N, C-alpha and C positions, 0 to 999 in steps of 0.2 A: 270500373273500366268504362271509358268514354268511346262512343262511335263518332269518328270524324270523317267528313267527306273529303277525299283527296281526288280532285279531278273527276268527280262523278262516281267514284268508287268508295264505299264505306270501309273503314278499317278500325280495328280495336287498338286504342292507345291508352297508356296510363300516364297521367300528368302528376306533377308534384303537388298540385292543389288537391287532387282526390286521394293521393297516397303521400302525405307529407312525411318529412324526415322523422317526426316524432313517432309516427306509426311504424316506420321502418326500424327505428331503434327498439320499439316494443317487440316487434316480431323477432329480432335477432339478439335480444338482451342476454340470452343464455348461451349464445353461440360463440365459438372461437374460430376466427377466420384465418386460415393460413394461406399466404400468398406464396406460391411456389414459382420461383423465377423472378428476377429483378432486372429485366432487360427493357423491352419496349413498353409493355402495358403495366408491368408490376409496380414501378414507382408511383405513377399517377393514381392508379386504383387504390393502392395500399395507403398512400398519404391522404387521399380524399376520405377514405373510410375512417382512418384514424382521426382526422380532424372533425369528422362528423360524429364521433363518439362511439365507434364500434371497437370491439376487442379484436385487434389485428396482430398477427405475428408474421414473420418472414422466414421462409425456408429457402436456403441458398447454399451453393457449394462454398465451403470455407476456403479462405486464401485465394479467392478469385477477385477479379476487378469489380464484379458486381457485389460481392460481399463487402468490399471496401466502400463502394458507392452507398450501400445500405447503411453502413455505419456513419458515413458523411451526412446522410439524410436524417440521422437521429435514431436509428434502430440500434438497440443495445444487445450485444452478444450475451446469451444466457438468460435474457429477459424477454426481448421481443424479436431476437434474431437467432436462428438455430440452423443446424444442418437439416437437410431436406427430410430425412426420416423422422427426426425428433419433432419437427414442426407438424408433419402429417399425423403423428401419433397424438399430439396435443389437440389437433383441430377437430371441429365438428363439420366445418365447411372447408374443403380444399379447393382453392382457386388455382387451377393448373394453367399458368401463364407463360410457360416456357415456349420457345419457338416450336413449330410443328415437328421439325427433325429432332429436337431435343426431347420433346414429349415422347417420341417413340423410344429413344434411348433410355430415358429415366423411368418409363412406365413400370418395369418390373420392381423398382424400388418403391413406387407409389402404391401399387395395387394391394399389398398386404395390409395397408392401413385404412382401406376403404371398408370399414366394418359397418354392420347394419345400422341404418338410420342417418348415416353421414350424407353429405351432399358433395358431389363433384361438379365443379363449375369451370366452364370454358369461356373464352372470349372469341372463339373461332370454331366453326363446325367441322373443321378439317378432320381431326383425329377420329371422331365418331362416324362421320359420313363415309369416310374411306377406311373403315375399320378392317376390311379384308386386306388392305395394303399396310395399314399402320400397326395392326395387332392390338389396338386399344379397344377392349371390350369390357365396359364397366360391369361390376357385379349387379345382380338383379335387385338387391335389397338396399341400394343407395339411390338418392335423387340425383339425376343428371340434368344439369341446367346450363343456360348460356345467357350472358349479357355481352353484347358486342358494341362498344362505343364506336360511332362512325367517325373515327379519326385516331390519330396517334395518342399514346399515353401522355406525351408532352403537351398536346393540345388540350386533352382532358384536364390535366393539372392546371394549365395556364388559365383556362376558362373558369375553372372552379375558384381559383384565387381572385378572379375578376368578378365573381358573383354570378357567373353565367353557367349554363349547362350544355354539354355536348349530347346530342340525341343518340340513343342506343336502341338496338333491337334486343328482344329477349325471346327465349325458347325453352321449352321443357321437352326433353327426350325421354325421361323416365321419372315418374312420380311414385316412389316407393313408400313414402311416409304420409302422403296426403297433404304435406306442407310445402311441396315444391313451388307452387304458384306464389305463395306469400314470401317464401325465401328468395326466389329469383327477382321479384319486383322490389323487395326491400333492398337487396344487394344492388340492383340497378339504380335505385334512388341514392343509396349510400355511396356509390362510386362517383356520383355527380352527374347523372344523366339529366338532360333537359326534359325530354319526355321519352317514353319507351313504346316501341311498336312491336307487334307480335310477328313472329316468324317461326320457322323450324330449322333444325340443324342443316338440312340439305339446302334449303333456299338461302340460308345465310352464307354458306361457303360458296355456292354457285355465284351469287351476286357479288360477294367479296372478291373472289378471284377474278371475275370478269371486270369489276371496277378497278382493281389495282393494276391489272394489265391494260385496261382501257383508259377512260378519261381521267382517272385519278393520278396515274403515273406514266404508264407505258405509252399510251396514245398521245398524251399531252406533250411528252418530251419529243416524240417523233414528229408531231405537227409543228411544234415550235422550231425544232431543228430544220425542218424542211423549209419553212418560211425564211428563217435566218439565212440559210444557205442561198436561197434564191435572191435575196436582197444583196448579199455579199457578192454573188456572182455577177450582179448587175451594177457593181461599182459603189454600193453604199458602204459607209464606214462601219466598223464594229459597233461603235456607240449608237449610231443611227439605227442599225439593224436590230440591236438588242432592245433599244428603247421602244421601237415600233412593234417588236415581237413579244417581249416579255414584260418590260417595266410598265408600259401603259396598261397592259392586261391586268397585272397583279396589283398595281398601286392605284389605278383609277377606275377601271371598268368592273373588276370582280367585286369590289366593295358595293358598287351600285347594284350589280347582279344579285349579290347575297342579301341586300337590304329589301328589295321588292320584286325581284324576278327579272327575266330577260326582257320582257316588254318594257319595263320601267327603265332598264339600262338603255335600250334603244331610244326611248323617248327623251333621254337626257344626252343624246349625241346629236351631231349635226345631221341635217337631212341627207347630205351626201353619204355619210357613214351608214345611216339607216337604209337607204336605197341599196347600197352595195351589199350590206349584210343580208338583207332579205333576198336579193337576187342570187347570192353565192351560197347561201346555206343549203340549197337543194343539191347542187353539184357535190358539195362536201359530204352531205348525208348519203347520196347515192354511191360515192366513192368508198366511204368507210363502213357502211352497214354490212356489206359482205364480210369484211374483216372481223367485225364484232360477232356476226353469226358463226363464223369459223371458230373464233375464240370461245364462245359459249359452248359450242359442241365439244371442243377439246376439254373444257372444264367438266362438262356433264358426263363424258365417257370415262373420266378419270385419268386421261393422258397427262393433263397439266399437273395434277396432283403427283403422279408418279415421277414426272420430270423433276418436280420440286424435291421429293423424297430422295431420289437418286443423287441429285446434285448437292443438296444441302447436307447429305450424310457423308460425303467424302472427306477424308482427313485434311485435305488441302483447300477445303471450301472457302475458309476465311481469307486465305492468301489470294485465291483467285478472285473472290469478291472484291477485295480491296484494290486489286489491279484494275478491275473493270470500273470501279467507282473513281479511281485515280484518273483513268482515261477520260471519263465523263467530266470530272472536275477540271481537268487541264485542257479540255477542248476550248477552242477560241470563244464560242458563244458564252460559256460559263466563266471564262477568265474575264471577258467583257462585263459579264454580270457582276463579278466581284468588284470590278472598278466602279461600275455604276452605283452599286450599293454604298460604297464608301463616300460617294458624292451626294448622297441624300442629305437634306438639311439636318435631320436628327443626328447624323453622324459627324457633323462639323460644328 
């Protein structure tokens, strides 16, 4: 494990140089990894593990869309694709990758197969951190571990196929066998992590829920929409408003930001843009920090988790979700976005 200085603070990280794939394969050579759930994270993690030479099977509800997707991805019923209970019985490591609401529903079917010495793996600290609300309390004689890629399963798979890695956090909630550390790091390398940084289940879920509702998804949509609306209200066309709000950000500036940081992005913009950005970042910081503080408090006290459990467990959740996404998709800003994307050179 290497100690790396992040902004003056030392953290423990694991790199692929110090824990190569060959070592991960040796650690897990006698393990059978069952991926339970084939939705957001399941495909990327399972396919990366398989391509990296690990013994992987899928546990999924039969005759579902995700069962059919697993078959389309090359998993074979009766050989590498099974009903949930059968996969759990065969596994020594159960990767529990269903949605948070589905984890609560399916838990009674999973728990009997958590026999001594097995490992229960999560990619989100939700179920265990909020165990009083979810009812998910693992047996004391199994390892309970976490690898959380910092991105979607789609990004994890795409970057793997490009020869790159997506950074992940890892955590150990329970080390029953004495092998939990080697198991979790080997799995983190196996699923295609760039490097692994240490956390715990509580910190993972607090940061993850804050990030999703904040700059990763919720806040960014809110800020983009606010700017787009102000431009439109002042007579700018949809094309101009979208290009100045979204297209330039995602296609030009964010790649610079990702490459070398915010200061390097600023240095590669006009002096007028630099001056304005430096002058206005303070007011935006002051305006939004109270919202982030309120958001974090709601996450930490469990209110945000309970809202998620209550909403996502309703029978009509999928229908209502699709209606909300349809409204977003059909808003003027994102209809303008669809038109702009079609005009990109790579699409012509």
